[in-house]
C-alpha positions in Angstrom: -0.4 -0.3 -0.1 1.3 3.5 -0.9 1.0 6.0 1.6 1.9 10.1 1.6 4.9 11.1 3.9 2.7 12.2 6.0 0.9 9.2 6.5 3.6 7.6 7.0 4.8 9.6 9.7 1.1 8.9 11.2 1.9 5.1 10.9 5.4 6.0 13.0 3.9 8.0 15.3 1.0 5.6 16.3 3.6 2.2 16.2 6.6 4.2 18.4 4.0 5.9 20.2 6.7 8.2 20.5 5.0 12.5 20.2 6.8 14.8 18.7 4.9 18.6 18.7 4.7 20.0 15.1 6.4 24.4 15.0 2.6 25.4 14.3 0.3 23.7 16.7 -2.2 25.9 16.6 -2.7 26.3 12.7 -2.7 22.8 12.5 -5.5 22.0 14.5 -7.3 24.3 13.1 -6.2 22.8 9.5 -7.5 19.3 10.5 -10.5 20.9 11.7 -11.5 22.3 8.6 -10.4 18.6 7.1 -13.2 16.7 9.2 -16.0 19.9 8.9 -15.3 19.2 4.9 -15.5 15.4 5.1 -18.9 15.6 8.1 -20.7 17.9 5.8 -20.2 16.9 1.9 -23.2 16.1 0.6 -23.5 14.2 -2.3 -26.9 14.1 -4.9 -28.5 11.3 -5.8 -31.7 10.2 -7.8 -34.9 8.4 -5.7 -37.7 7.2 -6.9 -40.6 7.1 -4.9 -44.3 7.1 -5.1 -46.0 10.2 -6.0 -48.5 10.4 -3.0 -45.6 9.8 -0.8 -43.4 12.7 -2.1 -47.0 14.7 -2.0 -47.0 13.7 1.7 -43.3 14.5 2.3 -44.0 17.8 0.8 -46.9 18.7 2.6 -45.1 17.8 5.8 -41.9 19.6 5.4 -43.9 22.6 4.8 -45.9 22.3 7.9 -42.3 21.7 9.5 -41.1 24.7 7.4 -38.3 23.6 5.9 -37.1 22.1 2.4 -38.7 19.2 1.7 -35.2 17.7 0.5 -34.2 18.7 3.9 -36.6 16.7 5.4 -35.7 13.8 3.4 -31.7 13.8 4.2 -33.0 14.5 8.3 -34.8 11.2 8.2 -32.2 9.0 6.6 -30.1 10.7 9.1 -31.7 10.0 11.6 -33.0 6.1 11.1 -29.4 5.2 10.7 -28.4 6.8 14.3 -30.9 5.0 15.1 -33.5 7.7 16.6 -36.5 6.1 13.6 -37.2 2.6 13.4 -38.8 1.3 10.2 -43.4 1.0 10.7 
């Protein structure tokens, strides 16, 4: 498996358990926080086929909740995957 120099350094650190500080700790923390945030919030467009009545119901519920219907669909999927919703 090919690794970048940065990945090799990380592997060496984990294997030797000898921490080495970097000169610009604050900037590195900020950089890694930015990378993590980008990965967490990364979205991908998909196409899905739904029954027309189901889509109408989702749109009506989203209107009632005051949010876009695609956001509602995304939220339901996210909650289901976290175990907060169970199938009927």
